C-alpha angles and dihedrals in degrees: 000000000000128000091251093054089051093048091049091055093043091051090058093057124097117251096259092055092046087059091051090048089051093050092049090050090052090048091051092047091051091046094051092049090048090051092052090053093051094059096065109139113246121225122206124241101038091127095044110143095010096094122060126184120215116241091242095051095118095046119101117266120248112256096026099084091107091060097045110081 
């Protein structure tokens, strides 16, 4: 559908429906911009050095001996 065909259809609508069409166009515009932002390629290693494991990480926790069998 061409822009002229859309404009012709839009021009035939009453004012209150033109407002709804305008709001819907803004919604679609926002949605398409948001989807483009979502597809940013991730690169590994951004959190390198930010997370540190304690030396006793693999040892059983105190108070849970009854559950570990």
